[in-house]
C-alpha positions as CSV (number, residue, x, y, z in Angstrom):
1,M,-7.2,-2.4,-0.4
2,V,-6.2,-4.8,2.6
3,T,-9.1,-7.3,1.1
4,T,-7.3,-7.2,-2.3
5,L,-3.8,-8.4,-1.0
6,Y,-5.2,-11.3,1.4
7,R,-6.9,-12.8,-1.8
8,M,-3.8,-12.4,-4.2
9,E,-1.9,-14.6,-1.2
10,G,-4.5,-16.8,-0.9
11,E,-6.4,-15.8,1.9
12,P,-4.1,-17.0,4.2
13,A,-5.7,-19.1,7.8
14,M,-5.8,-16.4,10.6
15,G,-7.8,-16.0,13.1
16,D,-11.5,-17.4,11.8
17,G,-12.8,-13.3,11.9
18,K,-11.3,-12.9,15.6
19,S,-9.7,-9.4,15.9
20,G,-7.0,-7.3,18.4
21,T,-4.8,-6.0,16.5
22,F,-7.3,-2.8,15.8
23,I,-9.6,-1.1,18.0
24,D,-12.0,-0.3,15.3
25,V,-12.0,-3.0,13.6
26,P,-14.7,-6.0,14.6
27,E,-15.0,-9.4,14.9
28,Y,-16.4,-11.5,12.7
29,V,-16.8,-9.1,10.0
30,W,-15.9,-9.6,6.0
31,Y,-12.9,-7.9,6.1
32,T,-10.7,-8.6,10.1
33,D,-9.0,-11.4,8.8
34,A,-7.9,-9.3,5.8
35,V,-6.7,-6.5,8.5
36,E,-5.6,-9.3,10.9
37,W,-3.1,-10.8,8.3
38,T,-1.4,-7.4,6.6
39,A,-1.0,-6.3,10.4
40,A,0.7,-10.0,11.2
41,Y,3.1,-9.2,8.6
42,E,3.5,-5.2,8.7
43,I,2.2,-4.2,5.6
44,V,-0.3,-1.9,6.9
45,M,0.6,-0.3,10.3
46,G,-2.2,1.7,11.2
47,Y,-2.7,5.1,12.6
48,G,-0.4,6.2,16.1
49,D,-3.7,5.9,18.3
50,G,-4.5,2.0,18.0
51,T,-7.1,2.1,15.2
52,F,-6.9,1.4,11.2
53,G,-9.2,3.2,9.8
54,P,-11.4,0.7,7.9
55,D,-14.5,3.1,6.6
56,D,-11.2,5.8,6.1
57,K,-10.0,6.4,1.9
58,I,-6.8,4.9,1.1
59,S,-4.0,8.3,-0.2
60,R,-2.0,8.0,-2.9
61,E,1.0,7.9,-0.7
62,Q,-0.4,4.9,1.7
63,L,-0.8,2.7,-1.8
64,A,2.5,3.0,-2.5
65,A,3.2,2.0,1.2
66,M,1.1,-1.1,1.6
67,L,2.4,-2.6,-1.9
68,Y,6.0,-1.7,-1.3
69,R,5.0,-3.9,2.4
70,Y,3.8,-6.3,0.6
71,A,6.7,-6.6,-2.0
72,E,8.9,-6.7,0.6
73,Y,6.9,-10.1,2.6
74,K,6.8,-11.0,-1.2
75,D,10.6,-10.9,-1.4
76,Y,10.2,-8.8,-4.5
77,D,13.3,-6.3,-5.6
78,V,12.7,-3.4,-3.7
79,S,15.7,-2.0,-4.1
80,V,15.6,2.0,-5.3
81,S,18.4,3.4,-7.8
82,E,19.9,6.6,-6.3
83,D,18.9,8.1,-9.4
84,T,15.7,7.9,-8.3
85,D,14.7,11.6,-7.3
86,L,10.9,13.1,-6.4
87,Q,12.0,16.4,-6.2
88,A,11.3,17.1,-10.0
89,Y,7.6,17.2,-8.6
90,A,6.6,20.4,-7.3
91,D,4.7,18.8,-4.4
92,A,7.6,15.9,-3.4
93,S,8.0,17.6,0.0
94,A,4.4,16.6,0.7
95,V,5.7,13.0,0.9
96,S,5.1,11.8,4.1
97,E,8.7,10.6,5.9
98,Y,7.1,7.3,5.9
99,A,6.3,7.1,2.7
100,V,9.3,8.4,0.6
101,T,11.0,5.2,0.1
102,A,7.8,3.3,-1.1
103,M,7.1,6.4,-3.3
104,Q,10.3,6.3,-5.0
105,W,10.4,2.6,-5.5
106,A,6.4,3.0,-6.9
107,M,7.4,5.7,-9.7
108,E,10.8,4.3,-10.3
109,N,8.8,0.6,-11.3
110,G,5.7,2.2,-13.2
111,I,3.7,1.3,-10.6
112,I,2.4,4.9,-9.7
113,T,3.0,8.3,-11.5
114,G,2.3,11.9,-11.6
115,R,-1.2,12.8,-11.8
116,T,0.5,15.5,-13.9
117,A,4.1,15.9,-15.1
118,D,5.5,18.1,-12.2
119,T,3.4,16.7,-9.1
120,L,2.1,13.4,-7.2
121,N,-0.7,14.8,-4.9
122,P,0.6,12.5,-2.5
123,K,-1.8,12.9,0.2
124,D,-4.6,12.4,-2.3
125,T,-7.3,9.7,-2.2
126,A,-6.6,7.1,-5.1
127,T,-9.2,6.9,-7.3
128,R,-11.0,3.7,-8.2
129,A,-9.4,4.1,-11.7
130,E,-5.9,4.9,-10.1
131,L,-6.2,2.2,-7.8
132,A,-7.2,-0.3,-10.4
133,T,-4.5,0.6,-12.9
134,I,-2.0,0.4,-9.9
135,L,-2.7,-2.7,-8.5
136,M,-2.7,-4.3,-12.6
137,R,0.7,-2.4,-13.2
138,F,1.7,-4.2,-9.7
139,T,1.0,-7.4,-10.6
140,E,2.2,-7.3,-14.6
141,T,5.3,-5.9,-12.8
142,F,6.3,-8.0,-10.3
143,T,4.1,-11.5,-10.4
144,A,6.0,-12.4,-14.0
145,E,9.1,-13.1,-11.0
146,E,7.2,-16.1,-9.6
């Protein structure tokens, strides 16, 4: 996902493969600059133990948070109306605190939808099909602003 965002941004110059932000991101691998760039702009935060988890699967709420922060970086409208309420979903309380606003924003903009009519499944892994659909919705919604 970070590589996709990095490429969407035109692969800005970074540390030429040098790593240092996360202890589990090696230098000179194909994703190092992408991780470093997204970390530099706080699009990704990693885990509290100083790791990034380059081989970890991405949850739906993590995906929402990354896209929300990328949208902030791009100065897209990330406001959330007072009417946006996740409580209509039975598992709304499962959304991590850090991801609540991002999930509200993604839902309000139609970027992410519930897995069912009454569940979000925020901690479930985003499937490849979901990731492709979510990225398509994001670009259709926001790149029209550019």
